[in-house]
C-alpha positions in Angstrom: -14.6 -4.8 26.0 -14.7 -4.8 22.2 -12.9 -7.3 20.1 -10.6 -4.5 18.7 -9.4 -3.6 22.2 -9.0 -7.2 23.1 -6.9 -7.9 20.0 -4.8 -4.7 20.3 -1.7 -4.4 22.5 -3.1 -3.6 26.0 -0.9 -0.6 26.4 -2.2 0.9 23.1 -5.8 0.1 24.1 -5.2 2.0 27.4 -3.2 4.8 25.9 -4.3 8.3 26.4 -3.7 9.9 23.0 -1.7 13.1 22.6 -4.0 16.1 22.3 -3.0 18.3 19.4 -3.8 22.0 19.5 -7.5 22.5 18.8 -8.4 23.0 15.2 -10.7 26.0 14.8 -9.5 27.9 11.7 -12.1 30.6 12.2 -10.3 31.7 15.3 -6.9 33.5 15.6 -4.4 31.0 16.8 -2.5 31.9 19.9 -2.5 28.5 21.4 0.0 26.4 19.5 3.3 28.2 19.9 3.5 29.0 16.2 5.2 32.0 14.6 2.5 34.6 13.8 3.9 35.6 10.4 4.4 33.7 7.1 8.0 33.4 6.0 9.1 35.0 2.7 8.3 32.7 -0.2 5.5 30.8 1.5 2.6 30.8 -1.1 0.6 28.0 0.5 -3.1 28.6 1.1 -3.1 28.1 4.9 0.4 29.3 5.7 3.4 27.0 6.6 3.9 28.9 9.9 0.8 27.0 11.1 0.5 23.4 12.0 -1.7 21.5 9.6 -5.0 19.9 10.6 -4.5 16.5 12.1 -6.3 14.0 9.9 -7.6 16.7 7.5 -11.4 16.5 7.2 -11.4 17.7 3.6 -9.0 15.0 2.5 -10.8 12.3 4.5 -14.0 13.3 2.8 -12.4 13.2 -0.6 -10.7 9.9 -0.1 -13.9 8.4 1.4 -15.8 9.4 -1.7 -13.0 8.1 -4.0 -12.8 4.7 -2.3 -16.6 4.3 -1.6 -16.5 4.1 2.2 -17.7 6.4 5.1 -15.4 9.0 6.5 -15.1 7.3 9.9 -13.5 4.3 8.1 -10.6 6.3 6.6 -7.2 7.0 8.2 -4.9 9.2 6.1 -1.3 8.1 6.3 2.1 8.8 4.7 1.7 6.3 2.0 0.8 2.6 2.7 4.1 2.1 4.6 3.0 4.2 7.5 -0.3 2.3 7.7 1.5 -1.0 7.7 3.7 0.2 10.5 0.8 1.6 12.6 -1.1 -1.7 12.3 1.8 -3.8 13.5 2.8 -1.4 16.3 -0.8 -1.2 17.5 -1.7 -4.9 17.5 1.6 -6.9 17.8 3.4 -7.4 21.1 7.2 -7.7 20.7 8.4 -11.3 21.1 4.9 -12.6 21.6 2.7 -12.0 18.5 3.1 -12.8 14.8 2.0 -11.9 11.3 1.5 -14.1 8.2 2.8 -13.0 4.8 2.6 -14.7 1.4 5.9 -14.5 -0.4 7.1 -13.5 -2.8 5.4 -10.2 -1.8 6.0 -6.6 -0.7 8.9 -6.5 1.7 7.6 -3.9 4.1 5.2 -6.3 5.8 8.1 -8.4 7.1 10.4 -5.5 7.8 7.7 -3.6 9.9 7.0 -6.8 11.9 10.7 -7.4 12.5 11.2 -3.8 13.7 8.4 -4.3 16.2 9.8 -7.7 17.3 6.9 -9.7 15.9 7.4 -13.1 14.4 6.8 -13.6 10.6 5.2 -16.7 9.4 5.6 -17.1 5.6 3.1 -19.0 3.6 4.4 -19.0 0.0 2.0 -18.4 -2.9 1.7 -21.4 -5.2 4.2 -20.7 -8.0 3.0 -23.6 -10.0 -0.5 -22.1 -10.1 0.6 -18.6 -11.2 1.4 -17.5 -7.6 -2.1 -18.3 -6.4 -3.1 -18.0 -2.7 -2.9 -21.1 -0.6 -6.0 -20.6 1.5 -5.7 -23.8 3.6 -2.0 -23.2 4.4 -2.7 -19.6 5.4 -5.4 -20.7 7.9 -3.1 -23.5 9.2 -0.4 -20.8 9.9 -2.8 -18.7 11.9 -1.9 -19.8 15.4 -3.3 -17.9 18.4 -0.3 -15.6 18.3 -1.0 -14.3 14.8 -2.5 -10.9 14.9 -2.7 -10.1 11.2 -2.4 -11.6 7.7 -1.1 -9.5 4.9 -2.2 -10.0 1.3 -1.1 -7.9 -1.7 -3.5 -7.9 -4.6 -2.4 -7.3 -7.3 0.7 -8.8 -5.8 4.1 -7.1 -5.8 6.3 -8.4 -7.4 4.4 -11.0 -9.4 1.6 -8.8 -10.7 -1.3 -11.2 -10.3 -4.6 -10.7 -8.5 -5.3 -12.9 -5.5 -8.6 -14.7 -5.1 -11.0 -12.2 -3.5 -13.4 -14.8 -2.3 -10.6 -16.7 -0.7 -9.4 -13.6 1.1 -12.9 -12.9 2.4 -13.3 -16.5 3.6 -10.1 -16.1 5.5 -11.4 -12.9 7.0 -14.5 -14.7 8.1 -12.6 -17.6 9.6 -10.4 -15.1 11.6 -13.1 -12.8 12.8 -12.4 -11.6 16.3 -8.9 -13.4 16.2 -6.8 -11.5 13.6 -6.9 -8.7 11.1 -6.8 -9.4 7.4 -5.0 -6.6 5.6 -5.3 -6.4 1.8 -2.9 -4.1 0.1 -4.5 -2.7 -3.1 -1.7 -0.4 -4.1 -2.0 -1.5 -7.8 -5.7 -2.1 -8.0 -6.4 0.7 -10.4 -4.3 -1.0 -13.1 -6.4 -4.2 -12.8 -10.0 -4.9 -14.0 -11.1 -5.7 -10.4 -13.2 -4.3 -7.6 -11.8 -3.2 -4.3 -12.5 -5.3 -1.2 -13.3 -2.1 0.7 -17.0 -2.5 0.1 -16.9 -5.6 2.2 -15.6 -3.8 5.4 -19.1 -3.2 6.8 -19.7 -7.0 6.9 -16.1 -8.0 7.8 -15.0 -5.8 10.7 -11.5 -7.4 10.8 -10.9 -6.5 7.1 -8.5 -3.7 6.4 -7.7 -2.3 2.9 -4.6 -0.3 2.1 -4.8 2.3 -0.7 -2.2 4.8 -2.0 -2.0 7.8 -4.3 1.6 6.8 -5.2 0.9 4.6 -8.2 -2.0 5.3 -10.5 -2.4 8.9 -9.3 1.3 9.6 -9.9 1.8 11.1 -6.4 4.6 8.9 -5.0 6.5 12.1 -3.9 3.5 13.4 -1.9 3.6 10.4 0.4 -0.2 10.1 0.9 -2.2 6.9 1.3 -5.2 5.6 3.3 -6.1 2.8 5.6 -9.8 1.8 5.1 -11.0 -0.2 8.1 -13.7 -0.5 10.7 -14.2 2.8 12.5 -13.0 1.3 15.8 -9.7 0.3 14.2 -9.3 3.7 12.7 -10.0 5.3 16.1 -7.4 3.1 17.8 -4.7 3.9 15.2 -5.3 7.6 15.6 -3.8 7.2 19.1 -0.5 6.0 17.5 -0.1 8.1 14.3 2.0 11.2 14.5 -0.1 14.3 15.3 0.6 16.1 12.1 1.3 13.3 9.7 0.1 15.1 6.5 2.0 18.3 5.7 0.1 21.4 4.6 1.9 21.3 1.2 0.9 17.7 0.7 -2.7 18.4 1.7 -3.2 21.3 -0.7 -1.5 19.5 -3.6 -3.4 16.3 -3.1 -6.8 18.0 -2.8 -6.1 19.9 -6.0 -4.9 16.8 -7.8 -7.9 14.7 -6.9 -10.3 17.1 -8.7 -12.6 15.5 -11.3 -10.5 16.6 -14.3 -7.4 15.1 -12.7 -9.2 11.8 -12.2 -10.2 11.8 -15.8 -6.6 12.3 -16.8 -5.6 9.5 -14.4 -7.9 7.1 -16.2 -6.3 7.9 -19.5 -2.9 7.3 -18.0 -4.0 3.9 -16.7 -5.2 2.9 -20.1 -1.8 3.9 -21.6 0.0 1.9 -18.9 -2.2 -1.2 -19.6 -1.5 -1.0 -23.3 2.3 -0.6 -22.8 2.3 -3.4 -20.2 0.9 -5.8 -22.7 3.3 -4.6 -25.4 6.3 -5.1 -23.0 5.2 -8.5 -22.0 4.7 -9.6 -25.6 8.1 -8.2 -26.7 10.0 -9.7 -23.7 8.4 -13.1 -24.3 10.0 -13.1 -27.8 13.5 -12.6 -26.4 15.5 -15.9 -26.4 17.1 -15.1 -23.1 13.7 -14.8 -21.4 12.5 -18.1 -19.9 9.1 -16.8 -18.7 7.0 -13.7 -18.5 4.3 -13.7 -15.9 0.9 -12.2 -16.6 0.5 -8.9 -14.8 -2.5 -6.8 -13.7 -0.2 -4.1 -12.2 2.0 -1.4 -13.7 5.0 -3.7 -14.0 6.0 -6.9 -15.7 8.0 -9.8 -14.0 10.2 -12.0 -16.2 12.7 -14.9 -15.6 16.0 -14.7 -17.4 18.7 -17.3 -18.2 21.3 -14.9 -16.8 19.6 -12.0 -15.0 23.0 -10.3 -14.1 23.8 -9.8 -17.8 20.5 -8.3 -18.6 20.6 -6.0 -15.6 24.0 -4.8 -16.9 22.6 -4.3 -20.4 19.7 -2.2 -19.0 22.1 0.0 -17.0 24.3 0.4 -20.1 21.2 1.9 -21.7 20.8 4.1 -18.7 17.8 2.2 -17.5 17.1 0.7 -14.0 15.0 -2.4 -13.6 14.5 -4.3 -10.3 16.5 -7.3 -9.4 14.1 -9.8 -7.7 16.6 -12.7 -7.2 16.5 -12.1 -3.4 13.2 -14.0 -3.4 13.9 -17.8 -3.3 10.7 -18.3 -5.4 12.0 -16.1 -8.2 15.3 -17.4 -9.5 16.6 -15.2 -12.3 13.7 -12.8 -12.1 13.7 -9.1 -13.0 10.8 -6.7 -12.6 10.2 -3.9 -15.1 8.1 -0.9 -14.3 6.1 0.2 -17.3 7.6 3.5 -18.5 6.8 5.7 -21.4 6.5 4.2 -24.9 10.0 5.5 -25.8 11.5 4.2 -22.5 10.0 0.8 -23.0 11.2 0.6 -26.6 14.7 1.6 -25.4 14.8 -1.3 -22.9 13.6 -3.8 -25.5 16.3 -2.6 -27.9 18.9 -3.0 -25.2 17.8 -6.5 -24.5 17.2 -7.5 -28.2 
């Protein structure tokens, strides 16, 4: 038995996957109980009266090219959230297994684990070192019950990159024992390489990517899990048969064309420039105690009285994120980089 099947929930490893209606678009479809006519107003290419292709090949090939992996290492998901949920449901037994997270970090790792009934072992990032990864503490937390470790790099909400070599060392130490899942939702905004290129040498390494951030497609709900082909094969048993809608598929393929990628790179450059400007201006405000360096599309700052400055932002008809629920972030607010005029409006409201 392979290490993936041994690590996965036994019932998932043994599961006979649901068989979707065969995908043979060159043939007339009389096998999927679909309506044979398009409805009025349907201007999609394939027709919304037909089920979309499960795990669309064209999209997998495009994402594989974009992320520099082979197609058999790509699972297309409804954003990163679905991939997180699939991983935990497939590998964590309720009331038995556990995951490790490094707070303050993205909340869905813990939420998905709790929904599944898996325990959550927090290993805080080292705030005194700019929220650096505590490699030794992570490894100490990896008891035999731990099935996966989640890292977010650049980290949300702190904005810093985690040590790539440390994450790879942890993956090596946990080979055959647990998955190491690196969420790279914000990697395009950082001057950093993806860890996906290391998957061939680290079969327990999984990388999450999304089109929601740099590509500006949050409403499309499209992301990808990049992982060993055997992990992808296992998760295909669990994912919904038609996870990616036809409208999403057609829109995403169009918006991943070369000219669109060129436009994305220009937007990233603008976001980086505005990010540095926001951080500089916020650091000058007397009510701001600290501004953390960010490699993402947001800036985190600590305020003397965060409630007052939340209210000032709302009075200017602007929403910023209250991060005070994190014990490690007293008085912290997170500001997503907006347009130049939106950013200037916020600074005026806080000035």
